[in-house]
C-alpha positions as CSV (number, residue, x, y, z in Angstrom):
1,X,6.4,-15.2,3.6
2,X,5.1,-17.9,0.9
3,X,4.5,-14.5,-1.8
4,X,7.4,-12.0,-1.6
5,X,6.9,-11.2,-5.0
6,X,3.6,-10.1,-5.3
7,X,3.7,-8.2,-1.6
8,X,7.3,-5.8,-3.5
9,X,5.3,-5.5,-6.2
10,X,2.4,-4.2,-4.8
11,X,5.3,-2.1,-2.4
12,X,5.6,0.0,-5.2
13,X,2.2,0.2,-6.8
14,X,1.9,2.1,-3.1
15,X,4.3,4.4,-3.7
16,X,3.3,5.2,-6.9
17,X,-0.7,5.7,-5.8
18,X,1.0,7.3,-2.9
19,X,3.3,9.8,-5.0
20,X,1.1,10.9,-7.2
21,X,-1.7,11.6,-4.7
22,X,1.8,13.7,-3.0
23,X,1.3,12.5,-0.3
24,X,4.4,11.3,2.1
25,X,4.6,8.4,4.2
26,X,3.6,9.9,7.2
27,X,0.9,12.2,5.7
28,X,-1.4,8.4,4.4
29,X,-0.2,7.5,7.7
30,X,-2.0,9.5,9.7
31,X,-4.9,9.6,6.6
32,X,-4.9,5.7,7.0
33,X,-4.8,6.0,11.1
34,X,-2.4,3.3,10.3
35,X,2.0,3.5,11.9
36,X,4.3,5.5,9.9
37,X,6.5,2.3,9.6
38,X,3.8,-0.1,9.2
39,X,3.8,2.6,5.2
40,X,7.5,1.5,5.0
41,X,7.9,-1.9,5.5
42,X,4.9,-2.1,2.8
43,X,6.1,-0.3,0.2
44,X,9.9,-2.6,0.9
45,X,8.1,-5.0,0.5
46,X,9.0,-6.5,4.2
47,X,5.4,-6.9,5.8
48,X,2.2,-7.5,3.9
49,X,-1.2,-5.3,4.4
50,X,-3.9,-7.1,6.2
51,X,-7.2,-6.4,4.2
52,X,-7.6,-4.0,7.0
53,X,-5.3,-1.6,6.2
54,X,-5.8,-2.4,2.6
55,X,-9.4,-1.0,3.7
56,X,-8.2,2.2,5.1
57,X,-5.9,2.8,2.3
58,X,-7.8,2.5,-0.5
59,X,-9.9,5.3,2.0
60,X,-6.9,7.3,2.4
61,X,-5.8,7.4,-1.6
62,X,-9.7,7.5,-2.8
63,X,-9.0,5.1,-4.9
64,X,-11.8,2.1,-5.7
65,X,-10.2,-1.0,-3.2
66,X,-9.8,-3.2,-7.0
67,X,-6.8,-0.3,-7.9
68,X,-5.3,-0.7,-5.4
69,X,-4.8,-3.8,-5.3
70,X,-4.5,-3.9,-9.3
71,X,-0.7,-3.5,-9.2
72,X,1.4,-5.0,-11.9
73,X,3.8,-8.1,-10.9
74,X,1.1,-10.0,-8.8
75,X,-0.3,-12.4,-11.1
76,X,-3.9,-13.9,-9.4
C-alpha cells in the first residue's frame, strides 16, 4: 500500500458519513451493491476503494463525490 495514512483517513471519514446517515455497514453495502467485508476493510484502512466502489458509495450515501473524497488527513 503506497498511501496507508490517506487510506486510513478515508476509512474514518467513510465511517463518519455512514454513521451520520444511520446506516449499518450491511445497509451501506446493500445500497452501494458491494460486499459487507469490502466496507469493513475500507473503514479499517485495510483496503483502498476502487473508483467504481467510490462512485457507488457516493450514490448510496447521497453525497457529492467531492464530499466523499474530502476526508481530513488526506493531503493532495
